[in-house]
C-alpha positions as CSV (number, residue, x, y, z in Angstrom):
1,Y,0.0,0.0,0.0
2,H,1.5,3.3,-1.1
3,E,0.2,6.9,-0.8
4,N,1.7,9.3,-3.3
5,R,1.3,13.0,-3.5
6,A,2.4,15.4,-6.1
7,A,2.5,18.8,-4.4
8,A,2.7,20.8,-7.7
9,N,-0.8,20.0,-8.8
10,D,-2.3,18.7,-5.5
11,T,-2.8,15.2,-7.0
12,Y,-3.1,12.4,-4.5
13,A,-2.8,8.7,-5.4
14,T,-3.3,5.6,-3.3
15,E,-1.7,2.5,-4.7
16,Y,-2.4,-1.1,-3.6
17,E,0.0,-3.8,-4.8
18,V,-0.8,-7.5,-4.9
19,D,0.8,-10.4,-6.6
20,V,-1.2,-11.7,-9.5
21,S,-0.2,-15.1,-10.9
22,S,-2.4,-14.8,-14.0
23,R,-3.1,-11.6,-15.9
24,E,-5.9,-13.2,-17.8
25,T,-7.6,-14.4,-14.6
26,M,-7.3,-10.9,-13.1
27,E,-8.8,-9.3,-16.2
28,Q,-11.7,-11.7,-16.1
29,I,-12.3,-10.9,-12.4
30,L,-12.5,-7.2,-13.2
31,L,-14.7,-7.7,-16.2
32,L,-17.1,-9.8,-14.1
33,Q,-17.3,-7.0,-11.6
34,G,-18.5,-4.7,-14.4
35,Y,-15.3,-2.9,-15.2
36,K,-14.4,-2.1,-18.8
37,E,-11.0,-1.5,-20.3
38,A,-10.7,2.2,-21.0
39,V,-7.0,2.2,-22.1
40,R,-4.1,-0.2,-22.2
41,V,-0.6,1.0,-21.4
42,Q,2.1,-1.1,-23.1
43,K,5.5,-0.3,-21.5
44,T,8.9,-1.7,-20.9
45,R,10.4,-0.6,-17.6
46,R,13.9,-0.7,-16.2
47,T,14.2,0.4,-12.6
48,G,16.9,1.6,-10.3
49,A,17.5,3.7,-7.2
50,Y,19.7,6.6,-6.3
51,Q,19.9,8.4,-3.0
52,G,16.3,7.5,-1.9
53,W,14.8,8.1,-5.3
54,E,13.2,5.3,-7.3
55,I,14.1,5.8,-10.9
56,C,12.3,4.2,-13.8
57,L,13.2,4.3,-17.5
58,D,10.0,3.6,-19.4
59,E,9.5,2.9,-23.1
60,L,5.8,3.3,-24.0
61,E,4.3,2.0,-27.1
62,G,2.9,5.0,-29.1
63,L,4.3,7.6,-26.7
64,G,8.1,7.2,-26.6
65,S,10.6,7.2,-23.7
66,F,10.1,8.6,-20.2
67,F,12.3,9.0,-17.2
68,E,10.1,8.6,-14.0
69,V,11.4,9.6,-10.6
70,E,9.5,9.2,-7.4
71,Q,10.1,9.1,-3.7
72,L,7.7,7.5,-1.2
73,A,7.4,9.9,1.7
74,E,6.7,9.0,5.3
75,E,3.5,10.3,7.0
76,G,3.9,13.9,8.0
77,V,6.5,14.8,5.4
78,D,5.7,18.1,3.6
79,P,4.8,17.1,-0.1
80,Q,6.0,20.5,-1.3
81,Q,9.4,19.8,0.2
82,V,9.6,16.5,-1.6
83,Y,8.6,18.2,-4.8
84,E,11.2,20.9,-4.5
85,S,13.9,18.2,-3.7
86,L,12.7,16.4,-6.8
87,K,13.0,19.5,-9.0
88,A,16.5,20.1,-7.7
89,F,17.5,16.5,-8.4
90,L,16.1,16.7,-11.9
91,G,17.9,20.0,-12.4
92,S,21.2,18.5,-11.4
93,L,20.7,16.0,-14.3
94,G,20.0,18.8,-16.7
95,V,16.2,18.2,-17.0
96,P,14.5,21.6,-17.5
97,D,11.2,22.3,-15.6
98,S,9.5,22.5,-19.0
99,A,10.2,18.8,-19.6
100,V,8.5,17.7,-16.3
101,T,5.0,16.4,-16.3
102,T,2.7,14.9,-13.7
103,T,0.3,13.6,-16.3
104,R,-0.2,9.8,-16.0
105,Y,0.6,7.5,-19.0
106,D,-3.0,6.4,-19.4
107,I,-4.2,10.0,-19.7
108,M,-1.4,10.8,-22.2
109,I,-2.6,7.8,-24.3
110,L,-6.3,8.8,-24.1
111,N,-5.4,12.4,-25.1
112,K,-3.5,11.1,-28.1
113,V,-6.3,9.1,-29.5
114,P,-8.2,11.1,-32.2
């Protein structure tokens, strides 16, 4: 269970992680509950870590390459402080603020579809 906050746009995400032995079975469970597939995100991900940051290099079908950085913060940590630290880290790598987005991959894909 993870709670993620992006202070820049006040988004808040709660993530639950479980092991699923069969993707097909999980899809059928969701379909039987009445869910419908809205978008499918096809990605290849390589992960690593550096000084408390989780770093992911993602290759997304139809969208291109992305560099995702996140830090899971403890309860009571100021999200704005984490965000400022993230911006400083990205700046040290030469990533300009204009290249940073908090838009999720599924939304990017939905917005790309004509």
